[in-house]
C-alpha positions in Angstrom: -0.1 -0.1 0.0 1.6 3.0 -1.0 2.3 5.8 1.7 -0.1 9.0 0.9 -1.2 12.1 2.5 -4.0 10.5 4.5 -1.8 8.1 6.1 1.0 11.0 6.5 -1.2 14.0 7.2 -0.4 17.4 6.9 0.0 19.3 10.3 -3.5 21.9 10.3 -1.3 24.5 12.0 0.2 24.9 8.4 -2.5 27.0 7.7 -2.0 29.3 10.5 1.6 29.2 9.2 1.2 30.5 6.0 -1.6 32.5 7.1 0.4 34.7 9.3 3.5 34.9 7.0 1.5 36.2 4.3 -0.2 38.8 6.5 3.4 39.8 7.3 4.0 40.7 3.6 0.6 42.3 2.8 1.5 44.4 6.2 4.5 46.1 4.2 2.0 47.1 1.5 -0.8 47.5 3.7 1.5 50.4 5.8 2.2 52.5 2.5 -1.3 52.3 1.6 -2.4 53.6 4.9 0.3 56.2 5.3 -1.0 57.8 1.7 -4.5 57.7 3.1 -3.3 59.1 6.3 -2.1 62.5 4.3 -5.0 62.2 1.9 -7.5 62.2 5.2 -6.5 65.8 6.0 -8.4 66.9 2.7 -11.6 64.4 2.7 -12.2 63.3 6.2 -11.9 59.8 7.4 -13.7 57.9 4.2 -10.4 57.0 3.1 -9.6 55.2 6.6 -12.7 53.3 6.6 -11.9 52.0 2.9 -8.5 51.0 4.2 -9.9 49.1 7.1 -12.4 47.4 4.8 -9.7 46.6 2.2 -7.1 45.2 5.3 -9.9 43.0 6.5 -11.2 41.8 3.0 -7.6 41.0 2.5 -6.9 38.8 5.6 -10.1 36.9 4.9 -9.4 36.4 1.2 -5.9 35.0 2.7 -7.3 32.7 5.2 -9.7 31.5 2.3 -6.8 30.6 0.2 -4.9 29.0 2.5 -7.1 27.0 3.8 -8.2 25.5 -0.3 -4.7 25.6 -0.5 -4.0 23.0 2.3 -7.0 21.1 1.1 -6.1 20.4 -2.5 -2.3 19.4 -1.1 -1.7 16.1 -2.1 1.6 13.2 -2.2 2.2 9.9 -2.8 5.1 7.6 -2.2 4.6 4.9 -5.0 5.5 1.9 -6.2 7.7 3.5 -8.8 7.6 7.6 -7.7 6.7 10.4 -5.8 4.0 12.4 -6.6 3.3 16.0 -5.1 0.6 18.3 -6.3 0.0 21.4 -4.6 -2.4 24.5 -5.3 -5.9 25.2 -6.2 -6.0 27.9 -8.7 -2.8 27.5 -10.0 -2.6 23.3 -9.3 1.0 21.9 -10.9 2.3 18.8 -10.0 5.4 16.9 -10.1 6.5 12.9 -10.6 9.6 12.0 -9.4 11.1 8.6 -10.3 13.3 7.2 -7.2 16.3 6.3 -9.4 16.2 10.3 -10.1 16.6 11.2 -6.6 19.6 12.0 -5.2 19.0 13.5 -1.4 16.2 13.5 1.1 16.8 15.8 3.6 14.4 17.7 6.4 14.5 21.2 7.5 12.7 24.3 9.2 12.3 28.1 8.6 11.7 29.8 12.0 8.0 29.9 11.4 8.1 26.2 10.9 10.1 26.3 14.2 7.5 28.4 15.9 4.6 26.1 15.2 6.8 22.9 15.3 6.2 22.0 11.8 8.8 20.4 8.9 9.5 20.1 5.5 11.0 17.2 3.8 12.9 17.9 0.6 13.7 15.7 -2.3 16.4 16.6 -4.7 17.7 15.8 -7.9 20.0 16.7 -10.6 16.8 19.1 -11.9 15.8 22.6 -10.8 12.4 21.8 -10.5 13.0 19.1 -7.7 14.1 22.7 -5.5 10.9 24.4 -6.6 8.3 22.1 -6.3 9.7 18.5 -4.6 8.8 19.1 -0.8 6.1 18.0 1.4 5.9 21.2 4.0 3.9 21.7 6.9 4.2 18.5 8.8 5.2 17.5 12.3 8.8 15.8 13.1 7.7 12.2 13.8 5.8 12.4 10.2 8.3 14.2 8.6 11.2 11.6 9.8 8.5 8.5 8.8 8.2 10.1 5.1 12.2 10.6 5.3 12.6 7.1 5.9 10.3 6.0 3.4 11.9 7.8 0.7 15.4 6.7 1.3 14.4 3.1 1.6 12.3 3.4 -1.9 15.5 5.2 -3.1 17.9 2.5 -1.9 15.9 -0.3 -3.3 15.5 1.3 -6.6 19.3 2.0 -6.9 19.9 -2.0 -6.1 17.9 -3.1 -8.4 19.2 -1.1 -11.2 23.0 -1.1 -10.1 23.0 -5.0 -8.5 24.4 -3.6 -5.3 22.3 -3.5 -2.2 
């Protein structure tokens, strides 16, 4: 039976982590808009302030909906011959990596992963695509270690069959 996202699920904290990091990125733009509106308020009253507050709320809601749908559409499958990873719901992308082409599997965390107790499992190949797309992010440490172990076992078994070595 292949190891899938149902067997080794993403952590629900991934939604919150992605939402917070996206909102931090939006905050820079929102601050610049606020400054422009602040100076315009001197001439037009508080109408601009209410428009800005409405825009901030709309962006926060949209970002949460986006992250929730992204999480729901996220899929990976450690199959017999290859790893399949599918991400995105507006512009979905899928990568399928044969185990024979994999060179390394490693785990890492960024600052927000560390704060939320999340890990990313990366798969590297000789292609540039693997660095951009071939990772399963937002899993807990136990799941990350298990996924890494499963992938390394698949790589070893495929290389053994190809080269004749164990």
